[in-house]
C-alpha positions in Angstrom: -1.3 -17.1 -5.8 1.3 -19.9 -4.9 0.5 -21.5 -1.4 3.7 -20.0 0.0 2.1 -16.7 1.6 0.6 -17.8 4.8 -1.2 -15.6 7.6 1.1 -14.4 9.8 4.0 -13.5 6.8 5.5 -9.9 7.2 7.4 -7.8 5.2 9.3 -4.2 6.2 10.1 -1.5 3.7 12.0 1.8 4.6 11.2 4.8 3.3 13.1 8.2 3.4 10.9 11.3 3.9 12.2 13.3 1.1 10.2 16.6 0.0 8.0 15.0 -2.2 6.6 13.0 0.9 5.7 16.0 3.0 3.4 18.5 3.0 3.5 21.7 1.6 0.6 24.0 2.6 2.0 25.1 6.3 5.6 26.0 4.6 8.8 24.9 4.8 9.3 25.0 8.2 6.6 22.6 9.2 6.8 19.9 6.5 6.1 16.6 7.6 5.1 13.5 6.1 1.9 13.1 4.6 -0.9 10.9 4.8 -1.5 10.1 1.1 2.2 9.4 1.1 1.6 7.1 4.1 -0.8 5.1 2.5 1.0 4.9 -0.6 3.6 3.4 1.1 1.6 1.1 3.2 0.1 -0.4 -0.2 3.4 -0.6 -1.7 4.9 -2.6 1.0 1.7 -5.0 0.7 1.6 -5.3 -3.1 5.9 -6.3 -2.5 4.6 -9.0 0.0 1.9 -10.5 -2.3 4.6 -10.6 -5.5 7.2 -12.6 -4.2 4.5 -15.1 -3.8 2.4 -14.6 -7.3 2.4 -16.5 -10.1 3.6 -15.3 -13.8 0.8 -12.8 -14.9 -0.6 -11.9 -11.1 -0.5 -9.0 -9.6 -2.7 -6.8 -7.0 -5.1 -4.5 -6.7 -6.2 -2.2 -3.6 -9.5 -2.3 -2.3 -9.9 -1.3 1.3 -7.5 1.1 3.8 -8.2 2.7 7.0 -5.4 4.4 8.4 -4.9 6.5 12.0 -1.6 9.1 11.0 -0.7 9.3 14.7 2.3 12.0 14.4 4.6 13.6 12.4 7.5 12.3 10.5 10.3 15.6 10.0 11.6 16.2 6.4 14.8 14.1 6.1 14.0 11.1 8.9 12.9 7.4 7.6 9.8 5.6 8.1 9.7 1.3 8.6 6.7 0.1 7.2 5.5 -3.1 8.5 2.9 -5.2 6.7 1.7 -8.4 8.1 -1.0 -10.6 6.6 -3.5 -11.4 8.9 -6.2 -13.1 6.6 -6.4 -14.9 2.9 -10.1 -15.5 1.8 -9.2 -16.9 -1.6 -8.1 -13.9 -4.0 -8.5 -11.2 -1.3 -5.6 -11.1 1.2 -6.2 -8.5 4.8 -3.0 -6.6 6.6 -2.4 -5.2 9.2 0.4 -2.1 9.3 2.4 0.0 11.3 4.5 2.9 10.6 7.3 3.7 12.5 10.1 6.8 12.8 13.1 6.8 14.4 11.2 7.6 17.3 8.2 6.6 17.5 5.1 4.6 16.1 3.4 7.2 13.6 0.7 5.0 11.8 -1.4 1.9 12.1 -3.8 0.5 9.5 -5.6 -2.4 7.6 -5.4 -2.8 4.3 -7.0 -4.8 1.6 -5.8 -6.5 -1.6 -6.8 -8.9 -4.3 -5.2 -11.0 -6.8 -5.8 -10.3 -10.3 -4.9 -12.3 -12.9 -3.8 -9.0 -15.0 -4.6 -10.7 -18.6 -7.9 -10.8 -17.2 -8.2 -7.1 -15.8 -7.3 -5.8 -18.8 -9.9 -7.6 -20.8 -11.8 -5.8 -18.2 -10.3 -2.5 -18.5 -10.9 -2.3 -23.0 -14.4 -2.8 -22.4 -14.9 -0.5 -19.8 -13.3 2.1 -22.0 -15.6 1.1 -24.9 -18.8 1.7 -23.1 -16.9 4.7 -22.3 -15.7 5.9 -25.5 -19.8 4.8 -26.2 -21.2 7.2 -24.4 -19.4 10.6 -25.9 
């Protein structure tokens, strides 16, 4: 991780609320931005910010997220997700997030990600896969 990422760094991404980002269990008239998609959009915004400051071979993984989904965003609208770095402890980066549609704040949260070396992570996953294979 480059030392260019600091507490206070921010990034904003805009997401269009299309059918795939909405709930479907209450019918077409009540389609709104789904909480799982809000979480995904928050994670992507944080990861993108980290990747702007990463070294070759690095990426990040999510470890914790706490979300308040406070309002409904209609199909066809957009949201702006803003991530702010609030703490960096070694490979652990903590973010605060806000989500706004054109009318109001609709979400907020806190997210923790860990910067990882992809090669080392791949080796850990291969070892776990071997253990699982041995269980069958």
